[in-house]
C-alpha positions in Angstrom: 0.0 0.0 0.0 3.0 2.2 0.0 2.7 2.8 -3.6 -0.7 4.3 -3.2 0.6 6.8 -0.8 3.4 7.7 -3.2 1.2 8.1 -6.2 -1.4 10.2 -4.5 0.2 13.7 -4.4 1.2 13.5 -7.9 -2.3 12.5 -9.1 -3.8 15.2 -6.9 -1.5 17.9 -8.3 -2.2 16.7 -12.1 -5.9 16.8 -11.5 -5.5 20.3 -9.9 -3.4 21.6 -12.7 -5.7 20.2 -15.4 -8.6 21.9 -13.7 -6.6 25.1 -13.6 -5.8 25.0 -17.4 -9.5 24.2 -18.1 -10.6 27.2 -16.2 -8.2 29.5 -18.0 -9.0 28.3 -21.3 -12.8 28.6 -20.7 -12.3 32.2 -19.3 -10.6 33.4 -22.6 -12.9 35.3 -24.9 -16.6 35.4 -24.0 -18.6 38.6 -23.1 -15.8 40.4 -21.4 -13.2 39.9 -24.0 -13.9 43.4 -26.0 -14.0 45.1 -22.4 -10.7 43.5 -21.5 -9.2 44.3 -24.8 -10.2 48.0 -24.8 -8.7 48.5 -21.4 -5.3 46.8 -22.6 -5.5 49.2 -25.6 -6.1 52.2 -23.4 -3.0 51.3 -21.2 -0.9 50.8 -24.3 -1.9 54.2 -25.8 -1.4 56.0 -22.5 2.1 54.4 -22.0 3.0 55.3 -25.7 2.0 59.1 -25.1 3.8 59.2 -21.9 6.9 58.0 -23.7 6.6 60.3 -26.8 6.2 63.2 -24.4 9.2 62.4 -22.5 11.1 61.9 -25.8 10.3 65.4 -26.7 10.9 66.9 -23.4 7.4 67.8 -22.8 
């Protein structure tokens, strides 16, 4: 029965990891995708504007 005790932690971790990956894949896209993309685009635009103003000395 020692082999059962030795295999239990890796099996539990494999199941938990698989559940995590499935959750991540399922949460991609969907109704919030456009809102998330818009937030990222706004952050990128703001950082580009800030870097350009620093380059021009403003």
